[in-house]
C-alpha positions in Angstrom: 78.9 148.9 77.8 77.0 151.8 76.2 73.9 150.8 78.3 76.0 151.1 81.5 77.4 154.5 80.5 73.9 155.8 79.7 72.6 154.6 83.2 75.6 156.3 84.9 75.0 159.5 82.9 71.3 159.6 83.8 72.0 158.9 87.4 74.5 161.8 87.7 72.1 164.0 85.8 69.3 163.4 88.2 71.5 163.8 91.2 72.7 167.2 89.9 69.1 168.3 89.2 68.0 167.2 92.6 70.9 169.2 94.3 69.9 172.4 92.3 66.3 171.9 93.3 67.2 171.6 97.0 69.3 174.8 96.9 66.4 176.7 95.2 64.0 175.4 97.8 66.3 176.5 100.7 66.4 180.0 99.2 62.6 180.1 98.8 62.1 179.0 102.4 64.5 181.7 103.7 67.0 179.1 104.7 69.8 181.0 103.1 72.7 179.5 105.0 71.7 176.0 104.0 71.5 177.2 100.4 75.0 178.7 100.7 76.4 175.5 102.1 74.9 173.4 99.3 76.2 175.9 96.6 79.7 176.0 98.1 79.9 172.2 98.3 78.9 171.9 94.6 81.3 174.7 93.5 84.4 173.4 95.3 86.7 172.1 92.6 84.0 172.7 89.9 83.5 176.4 89.8 84.6 176.9 86.2 82.4 174.2 84.8 79.3 175.1 82.9 77.0 172.8 84.9 77.8 174.7 88.1 76.6 178.1 86.8 73.2 177.8 88.6 75.1 177.5 91.9 77.0 180.7 91.3 73.8 182.6 90.8 72.1 181.0 93.7 75.1 181.6 96.0 75.1 185.3 95.0 71.4 185.6 95.8 71.5 183.6 99.0 74.5 185.6 100.4 72.9 188.9 99.6 69.6 188.0 101.2 71.2 186.4 104.3 73.5 189.4 104.9 70.6 191.9 104.5 68.4 189.9 106.9 71.2 189.8 109.5 72.0 193.5 109.2 68.3 194.4 109.7 68.1 192.2 112.8 71.2 193.8 114.3 69.8 197.3 113.6 66.5 196.3 115.3 68.3 194.8 118.4 70.6 197.8 118.8 67.6 200.1 118.6 65.9 198.1 121.4 68.9 198.9 123.6 68.4 195.9 125.8 71.7 194.5 127.2 70.3 191.0 127.1 70.4 191.3 123.3 74.2 191.7 123.3 74.9 187.9 123.0 72.5 187.6 120.1 74.1 190.6 118.3 77.6 189.2 118.9 76.6 185.8 117.5 75.1 187.4 114.4 78.3 189.3 113.7 80.2 186.0 114.0 77.8 184.4 111.6 78.3 187.3 109.1 82.1 186.8 109.2 81.9 183.0 109.0 79.6 183.2 106.0 82.2 185.4 104.2 85.0 183.1 105.2 83.2 180.2 103.6 82.8 181.9 100.2 86.2 183.7 100.0 88.3 180.7 98.8 86.0 180.3 95.8 86.4 183.8 94.5 86.3 185.0 91.8 83.2 183.3 90.5 82.3 184.1 87.0 78.8 184.5 85.6 79.1 183.3 82.0 76.0 185.1 80.6 76.9 188.5 82.0 80.7 188.0 81.3 81.3 189.4 84.8 82.1 188.1 88.3 79.4 187.4 90.9 79.1 190.3 93.4 79.5 189.7 97.1 79.4 192.8 99.3 82.0 191.7 101.9 82.6 193.8 105.0 85.2 193.8 107.8 83.3 192.9 111.0 86.4 192.5 113.2 86.1 195.8 115.0 82.3 195.2 115.7 83.0 191.7 117.0 85.8 192.9 119.3 83.6 195.8 120.6 80.7 193.5 121.2 82.9 190.9 122.9 84.0 193.5 125.4 80.5 194.8 126.0 79.1 191.2 126.4 81.8 190.1 128.7 81.2 193.2 130.9 77.5 192.5 131.0 77.8 188.8 131.8 80.4 189.6 134.4 78.0 192.0 136.1 75.2 189.5 136.0 77.4 186.8 137.5 78.6 189.1 140.4 74.9 190.0 141.1 74.0 186.3 141.3 76.8 185.9 144.0 74.8 188.1 146.3 71.8 185.7 146.5 73.8 183.0 148.5 71.8 180.2 146.8 73.4 177.2 145.2 71.3 177.4 142.0 72.3 181.0 141.5 76.0 180.1 142.0 75.6 177.6 139.2 73.9 180.1 136.9 76.8 182.5 137.7 79.3 179.7 136.8 77.7 179.3 133.4 77.8 183.0 132.7 81.5 183.1 133.7 82.2 180.0 131.7 80.8 181.6 128.6 83.0 184.7 129.2 86.0 182.4 129.5 85.1 180.8 126.1 84.8 184.1 124.2 87.2 186.2 126.1 89.8 184.0 128.0 91.2 185.3 131.3 88.8 188.3 131.4 89.4 190.2 134.7 89.1 187.6 137.6 86.7 185.3 135.8 88.7 182.2 136.5 88.9 182.9 140.2 85.1 183.6 140.3 84.4 180.4 138.4 86.3 178.4 141.1 84.4 180.2 143.8 81.0 179.7 142.1 81.7 176.0 141.7 82.8 175.6 145.3 79.6 177.3 146.6 77.3 175.6 144.1 78.2 172.0 144.9 75.8 169.6 146.6 77.6 167.4 149.1 76.1 163.9 149.7 77.0 161.8 152.8 76.8 158.1 152.1 76.2 155.5 154.8 75.3 151.8 155.2 72.8 150.6 157.8 72.6 146.9 158.6 69.1 146.1 159.8 69.5 142.3 159.5 70.6 139.7 162.0 73.5 138.7 159.8 77.0 140.2 160.1 78.0 142.2 157.0 81.7 141.6 156.1 83.8 144.7 156.8 85.4 144.3 153.3 82.0 144.4 151.7 81.0 147.6 153.6 84.4 149.2 152.6 83.9 148.3 148.9 80.3 149.6 148.8 81.4 152.9 150.4 84.4 153.4 148.2 82.6 156.0 146.0 85.9 156.9 144.2 85.4 153.8 142.1 81.8 154.6 141.2 82.7 157.6 139.0 79.6 159.5 140.0 81.1 162.8 141.2 80.4 165.6 138.8 80.6 169.4 138.6 77.8 170.0 141.1 77.6 166.8 143.2 80.2 165.2 145.4 79.8 162.0 147.4 81.6 161.4 150.7 81.5 158.2 152.8 83.7 159.8 155.5 82.4 163.0 157.2 84.4 166.1 156.7 83.7 168.4 159.7 84.3 171.5 157.6 81.6 170.6 155.1 77.9 171.1 155.6 76.2 168.2 153.8 73.1 168.8 151.8 71.9 165.3 151.3 72.2 161.8 152.8 72.2 158.6 150.8 71.7 155.5 153.0 71.9 151.9 151.8 69.7 150.1 154.3 70.3 146.3 154.3 67.0 144.7 155.5 67.3 141.1 154.6 70.2 138.6 154.1 69.4 135.1 153.2 72.0 132.3 152.7 70.7 129.0 151.5 71.8 125.6 153.0 74.6 123.8 151.3 73.1 121.4 148.7 74.5 118.6 146.6 72.1 117.6 143.8 72.6 114.2 142.1 71.5 113.2 138.6 72.0 109.8 137.0 72.4 109.5 133.3 72.6 106.3 131.2 74.5 106.6 128.0 74.8 104.0 125.3 76.8 104.2 122.0 78.0 102.1 119.2 81.8 102.6 118.8 84.6 101.3 116.7 86.7 98.6 118.5 89.4 97.5 116.2 88.8 95.5 113.1 87.9 92.0 111.8 88.3 90.2 108.5 85.5 90.3 106.0 83.7 86.9 105.6 81.5 85.7 102.8 78.1 84.0 103.3 79.9 80.7 103.7 82.1 82.0 106.5 85.2 82.2 104.3 87.6 85.1 104.5 87.3 87.5 101.5 90.5 88.6 99.7 91.2 91.5 97.4 92.6 91.2 93.8 96.2 90.9 95.2 95.2 88.1 97.5 95.2 90.2 100.7 92.6 89.6 103.4 90.1 92.4 103.5 89.7 94.1 106.9 86.6 95.9 108.1 85.8 98.0 111.2 84.6 96.2 114.2 81.8 97.9 116.2 80.7 97.2 119.7 77.8 98.5 121.9 79.0 100.2 125.1 77.1 101.4 128.1 77.9 103.8 130.9 76.1 105.1 134.0 77.1 108.7 134.8 76.5 110.2 138.2 76.5 114.0 137.9 76.7 116.0 141.1 76.0 119.8 141.5 77.1 121.7 144.6 74.8 124.6 145.1 74.6 127.5 147.5 73.0 131.0 147.1 73.0 134.3 149.0 70.4 137.1 148.6 70.9 140.6 150.0 67.9 143.0 149.8 67.2 146.4 151.1 66.5 150.0 150.2 68.4 153.1 149.0 67.1 156.1 150.8 67.6 159.8 149.8 67.3 162.3 152.6 67.4 166.1 152.5 69.5 167.2 155.5 68.1 170.7 155.4 64.4 169.7 155.8 65.2 166.3 157.5 62.8 164.7 155.1 63.1 161.5 153.0 63.0 162.5 149.3 63.1 159.1 147.6 63.3 155.4 148.4 64.4 152.7 145.9 64.3 148.9 146.4 67.6 147.0 145.8 68.4 143.3 145.7 71.4 141.3 144.8 72.0 137.6 144.5 75.1 135.5 144.3 75.0 131.8 143.3 77.8 129.3 144.0 77.6 126.3 141.7 80.2 123.5 141.1 79.7 120.4 139.1 81.7 117.1 139.1 80.9 113.5 138.2 81.9 109.8 138.4 80.8 106.8 136.4 80.2 103.1 136.3 80.7 101.1 133.1 82.5 102.0 129.8 83.3 105.7 129.7 83.7 105.5 126.0 79.9 105.9 125.8 80.1 109.4 127.2 80.2 112.7 125.2 83.3 114.9 125.5 81.5 117.4 127.7 80.9 114.8 130.4 84.5 113.5 130.2 85.7 116.9 131.5 83.5 116.5 134.6 85.2 113.2 135.5 88.4 115.1 136.1 86.8 117.3 138.7 86.2 116.5 142.3 84.0 118.1 145.0 85.2 121.3 146.6 84.7 123.0 150.0 81.6 125.2 150.0 82.3 129.0 150.6 81.4 130.3 154.0 78.3 132.4 154.6 80.5 135.4 155.1 82.1 134.9 151.7 78.8 134.3 150.0 77.5 137.6 151.4 80.6 139.4 150.3 80.3 137.9 146.8 76.9 139.7 146.3 78.9 142.9 146.5 79.8 143.3 142.8 76.2 143.1 141.7 75.0 145.2 144.6 77.5 147.9 143.8 76.5 147.9 140.1 72.8 148.2 141.0 73.5 151.0 143.5 75.5 152.9 140.9 72.6 152.5 138.4 70.1 153.9 140.9 72.2 156.9 141.7 73.1 157.6 138.0 69.3 157.6 137.1 68.2 159.6 140.1 70.5 162.7 140.6 70.3 164.8 143.7 69.0 168.3 142.9 68.6 171.4 145.0 
């Protein structure tokens, strides 16, 4: 028992030492916020314990150095007077406030040797944050409005991001929400999707409808919308064409396989006989019974109905503005129809259970060529979605 307690004590001691070392290293490397997080974590619920005194001292040091560095950076950025620095200054003020909020619940923190409390020079940054938020919102708003003048999709998207950030830090600022909707509408790429059958086979209408039902693909995003029906009020940016170039349906086949199964099985019982042919009895005078085994044989005729369909082609991306093909991807899908059944000759007790289930099944009607082609659709749709997901349209 004492040995286990000693091991536990040593383990806790080394863990504590390691944590102190990590906090010291963070301070020496200038990673003050990491040091603050480590110190706060170790002081939570333990701030009055003697073993946590090093963390109080390190927290005091890290906070002072972090605050000083941030204040110096703010002073430099303000002196630079570049409006592009407003966001950076704003975020530094938020960091200063957040750092104080992290430490406040622990106060007061006593330093035993000095018989005094650790010093943290807290300041109220609320007014600075509010002022910066207004200045930053106004600056980003002006940038977004300027981007609207370019009449280019990419600039509308940049404007949207600027406006989105304003909405995050300063909700409902001026007409930001209206402008976001406008930027989104003007920054969208519209893609017209079509199918071209370049084969001699008839493509089932239902398959064509399923493939063009892009609502089920889940591919529309903030900047790309797919249409399979033309909207006369929309100017489409890109075209996506699924060109079916080859459709092959195999002949209907029935494959036969003969299997011979033999097995020794229990078939009732018989009376045990001695070497002289006399019946053996137990101590009570009863005749002794033993299992009777027989060899059985069965010929199994296993049939497999088989038919396959392969649809292959290309997925073509076209830029409607330049009338040029951007990308071409091969695509192929296969559907296999397979049905098994069997009959037998002989004693079916020789068969395994898996074969017995086949004896209950009979042949079925083969699916039509049209149905086979349609059944490739699930796999074809999955592969088409994968191609589009990996290869986004971009202006």
